[in-house]
Residue, then its C-alpha position, 0 to 999 in steps of 0.5 A: m918305562f918308555l915302552a910302558m908309556q908307549i903301550s899306554a898311549v896306543a891303548h888310549e887311542i884305541t879306546k877312542s876308535a869307532y867300535y871300541p866299547s864304552f862300558h863293556f870290557a875289552a883288552p887295551a889292545n890286540w886279541i881276546n877271546d875266552p874269559n878265564g879265572l873269574v873270581f873275587f879275591k882280596g876285595e876285587y873281582h878278577l877277570f883273566y882272559q885269553h889274549n894275544p898281546q902282540k896283534p889283533e889275531w888269535g895267536p900264542m895264548h896268554w892270560g890277560h888280567a883286569v880287576s874291578p870293584d863292581m864287575v863293571n869298571w875294570r882296571h888293566l893289570p899286566v899279563a898274568l901268565a905267558p908261555s914259558k915252560p915245555y908243557d905250555k910253550d905253545g899257549v897258556w889256554s883257558g882255565s879257572a881260579i880258586v882262592e884258598d888260604d889267602l892265595l889265588y890259584l889258577l888251573y889252566t891248560g898248557n898247549a904244547q906241540i911235540k915233534n915225534n919222528d915225522k909227526t907233530e903231536v899236540h899235548q894238552t895238560q892241566n897246570l897250576a899257578m899261584s899268587k899271594d898278591g893276585i898280580n904276580f903268579g908262579k907256576s907250580a913245580n908239580n906241573p903238569v898236575i893232570k898230565m894226559a886224558p885218561h883211558y877209562s874202561n873201553y873209553v879212550f879220550s883225546s890228549e889233543n883235545f883235553r882242556d879248559p879245567f874248571v875247579w871248585k871246592q866241595d866239603n874238604s876236596y877240590f873237583a875239576l871238570v875238563g873238556t875232551q873228546y871221545e876218540k872212537t865216536k868223536d863225541g864231546a865229553v866232560l871228565l871229573f877229577k878230584s884232589k886234596d891239595l890242587r897238585n895231585w889229582v885222581f880221575i873219578n869218572i866221565t861226568a857227561i858225554g854226547s851220543k852219536g855226534e848229536m851234541g858235537y865233537m868237542w865240549e869246551c869250557p865246562n863250568f859247574v855251579h849250584i844254584g837254588g838247590e839245582d846243579v848246573l853243568m855248563i858246556s860250550p860244544q863244538g860241532i853241533k849241526p844246525h837243527g832248523k833255526m837252532f844251532l846256526n852259530k859255528y859253536q854253542s854255549g849252554w847248560f844242563v840242569g840236574k844233579l852231580d853225584y860226587n861219589t860216582g862223578k856222574f851228572k844226571q840231567k833233568g831236562p834238555f840242553g838249553l842255550f844261554d844266548h839265542g843271538f849271534d855272539f856269545y861263547a865260552p862263559q865263565v861262572m863265579k860266585t859273588p860275595d853275596g852269593r849270586s852266580v854270575i857269568i861273563g862270556w866272549l861277545d864274539m863268535w869264531d870265524t866271523k869278520m871283526p872290522e875292529k882289527a883295523d884299529q888294532w883290537a879284536g874281541m870284547m866281553s859280555i856284560p856280567r849276567e846273573l844266573k838263576v834256575v826258574n822252573g828247571k830252566v836257566i835264565t840270565t839277567p844283567v847284574t844290578e851293578l850296571k844300574s850305576m852307569r845310568y844317567d840322563k833318564v828319559s821316560y814315557t808311559n801309556q803310549a798307544f800306537n799303530g804303525e810307526k812310533a819314535f820318541n824324542n831324546v830316545r836315540g844313541d849308540v851307547y844306552e840302556l832301554e827298558t820297556e814293557i809293551d802290551m801286545t793284546k791288540a797287536q799282531s806283531l811288533c818290530i823295533k829298529l835299533r841303531f837306525s839310519p836311512s841306510q842301516e838298521t838292526v831289527l828286533s821283531y816279535d810275532k804273537n801268533s808264532k811266539i817268535l822273537k827274531l833279531n836280524r842284522d842284514k842291514s846292520g852295517q859293515a861285515l855281518t848279516g843273518e837272522r836268529e830267532v827264539t820261541l818266547p811265549l808271553t804272559d798276559n800279552l806283555l813283552k818286556l825288554r832290556i836292551f844294551s847298546d854299546k858302539s858295536s854290540l847289542e845285548i837284548f834280555a826279553n821277559d826277565g831273561q827268559a830269552v837273551m839275544s846278543s850280537r856284534i854289529y858295525p854301523d856307521k856313527n850316524a846310525t843312532g835312531i830307535k823306531f817302533i813299528a806295530q801291526s795293529e795297536a800296541k801299547i807301551n806301558y813304560l819306556n825308560f831310556y838311559k845314557l850309560k857312562s863310559i868306564h874309560e873316563k876318569 
């Protein structure tokens, strides 16, 4: 009991640290990365996540756990899964969740290093855990339920890179996607398995595979969802080489729209690979269906091998806001879930504001807020918005009408991080619509109803709270709504 009180006291202090988010989910302390097992069970949303409970560094992975009535206000629960068996002794890695017969099942990757003569081999297997109450989990006696990456025809897949199972039910069967690597060409791939009972799995086929290294050497965190008559295959590829101004992050997360043939196990894509987020920090999203039928993702709002100044305050990593997925004209778009509107207060509004040059608005500033605006660019050649602005710091969002390019620049954003990202964004009727979420050390920007999304961690000083618009030629703000957002830590 005394130890629990100590941990609670430390967590309370961490929530008050400079960069700890106000309305995003983060662990009470120490390291987090991939979201896992996003699911609705017994009247609550469950979010599991990769977690090192010992320190703010990646390390032996556990499954952290939290629940929420609305995907916004989260309550921390005890660690759900920890390394405890020979097959997961070196880490309980990413996976997914499914509800069946009033039980909550978790399908996860066990990571184990096995000494073989003078070599150490990494074995990754897929394992099952279950719970009646959604809090206490027992590991199946059948584990590992998928023991190794299969050999199929002339294909040999890596058992060292064989992870992140995603499970769902179709008709009377369960299906699971697992990410892997084709040994011969080092191409990423996704494999499909089928089961009648979640414990005995049969390999079906190679659902999708890269070619000539163009789509990276490993496909992590595959997910699958059916939306509005379309199938969406989600992957997080490692090793895609930069292509011009595209794929500049260390790893990517994106989607294919197409059709999964459940008989053959093959996914036939209808178009190119698309990114969920064109900013700096978004990885390994997990999808779920809400009780009202929406498809919602949450991603890790960070990127591997980047500096994380919050480690000095004994925490590292945070999740994105929940985003609803839709397929529009063959493209996946994401928008903030409607539940976030419940966090708004102290609204400030402006309408019909034409300006040329610089423009700022009274009472429109802060470090925790939502800003929504529609800007008529008919006469303007370009526009930039300086966010988290001070005399010495700024994160700049800019749009150029001729090139149709939206850019996010964090060269002067504060501590540690620099760089610029861009995305092509054609306008309809010369209108640029933006929803911008700022939360202490993050920005999430949704442009033109989710046609483009750009997210970034930033580490500005506390006084960097300004917002300034700058137009080249006349721009007109049709409306601007600014909201302060409540903290999920206040009780």
